Phi, psi and omega in degrees: 000128180283133180241122183265178184299321180299326180287349179271356182289124181241130185230161182217142172231140180254025178272158182267146180274148174263125184298141171251116187272141179287179178116334174218177182292135176255143174249130172249122181242105173282137181200165174285133180223166173232132181213167180279120180225126176051040177081006181230149172273120187231145175283146177203182170250143180211153169272127175057035172085006183218163174228122355292174175293176183297142169297124176260128181231130173231174173252143178309132184097346177290167170249121178282133175231106188228123179263127171268117181246100191284106176261010179277167170265022181215174178292165180211146171211156175234130174254135183261088195292121179092345179276134180274080184265163172301147186305321183291349180258005190281345172075035181243121179301142180079304185287321189235333179197162174282150178296144178274117186282163181306134179085353181259171182231159172214136181259117174267138179213125181200150178277151185247089182280332188252125170284154175147185181259117180231186175205164179236150180198163175300139172235029173232126189047048192294330177304316179283308192288324176290318180297334180268001170122003184273079177201163176189168182276141176234110186249128173247108183283146176298155176301326175232084187294151176295149182284115174223159178279327180215134176250109194240129172270140179231118181241124185266137183206157178225162187221135178256118177249152177272186184296338179267006180078016177253167178303132173275095182258017177290151180262118182239103181303332181298330179297324181288339183263001182233231184278355178100192183274103180254131181281162174259004170232129180237147181209161169243124180261112185254145179279357177214149185254336186218155179215177173250149173296132185099345176298147170260127185244150162246113176263124176254098190262126185233138175249093175269007176301145188283333184222344191275134169265135175249148165245097192272124175249129181242123177246161182088008180228148171234115183181210187217158169276123188247348180203150174232134180051037177087344186260126181301142174279138177299323176231112178306147183261155175300144179285106183220166177309135187236135175278128177231106176277166179309128178091345184281156180227162180209130175257133178236133168244124188201160179259141182283123178249351180178188177306133185264124179236140177245121183235146173263121180243020182292135174055040175086001179286164172210065190252126176289124179263322182184174182204164172242124179283138176267121186249000181180187182226143176219166179289130182287159176292144176260357180285146177292157174296126187281157165269128182289147178295138183289150168281153184283110181227145176274129182283131182290148176245217178296129184297137169274334180226127175233130181213168181242138179236115183256125178270126189227158170105189181087171183301132175081358183272157175299157179294151174230175185265004177285169183263353181251183177295323182244159179207157170239120182051045176068019177232133175258126183083178185296123179284168180287333180245144180290154176298320178223137171242102188248155168273152182303136178079005172283157180259134176245152171228127178238125174262115185259124180243121180267100180267014180261173178267016185221155176287155176218151176238115185264126184245130176255127178282149169078355185211161161251156180226162172267131164285140178259135178280181185294341177270357182088005179280152181290127174263198183298154171285133178222164165247355178216135182236132183265127177242127175288166176304128178081000185274150173238137178215142175259144174232154180215148181200155169273121182272091187244015180239106186295147175136186177258121190237132180282144172229118188206164172286130180268009159280102199292338173290329177287319177298317184299334182242035166134335190273077179207141173214191182203164175220161181237149175229124184236000000 
């Protein structure tokens, strides 16, 4: 896929989103905006005038009704990342719907069976449009949510500036062949700025950065990790530094013990991303940190389909037969035939081998899958799995959502130059 200079523009906004509450039709309007970012007024793209777009909140069992009103001078689509929506609502050009041209509208409508932390973003020229701000949080609250004092969204993002403090909009092919476009400014955009000591918080942490992996360390809290990629953990994990690759999410329920700081410690960094100021003290909750109720998922059995997916390309890697910098099974971009053609409710197993010198995070649309550990036991449910350079991991899932579904690297510079395939469920 050819990527031009305009598609290399990466932008960041540190403004807070205004929640859009479910229950009636919501309109999302992507458009060019100008806002104050890092002390400068900068052009970007935003939904409804802001970056990130508004927090969308529904209750489990609701029906989402969302109109996309394209105010851009380019095409637009919205993908509801992690939500098991009908295929025609998935927002992927070619596979599920036609692009919405400038000035036109499209109405998305889908039922919300799964509670959890999800997000929405552009899926048309996504390397450019997501990096410029077309993303936001999508929250589906449990029918009986756990008791917390504050439910806070945290969205991680980065920005690349040049030596003059302006956007570095130069086109560097080397970025596409390595770790991607990494910013020199990183931030956490929080939906709330202050709390009291003793408050119980639910942090819904989302990584919409197009290429950056974070190793997030949170101090000032005592609690547990209760969900990954929107899906509750059967046994909550100790609150410890967590790896979040592009598109991945993590829910934390914890009590405030002091000023809350969020730091990125990936690859030796120690960078403050954001914080919550403590403005007072209250008596802490004595209730244990809860286990979230599970979403209804079919547990996979013996695979009906087993296949191998080899990640190839990038700087220093052996040659492959694809036409782009990156390839999957020697093909760059969507192949003419699906990786798997399954019947509804069949189980698939994919063994993913990363033969490149760089990490990748593979995202499957329309489904969640189990990561398998080295013993073959089912690990957590995810919709995106991170593989280090040279790593192999198997995933398995019951394919119970009919349609044509994309499977791609969510490091969007890698997807833009080859790392994408698809599967079908009939």
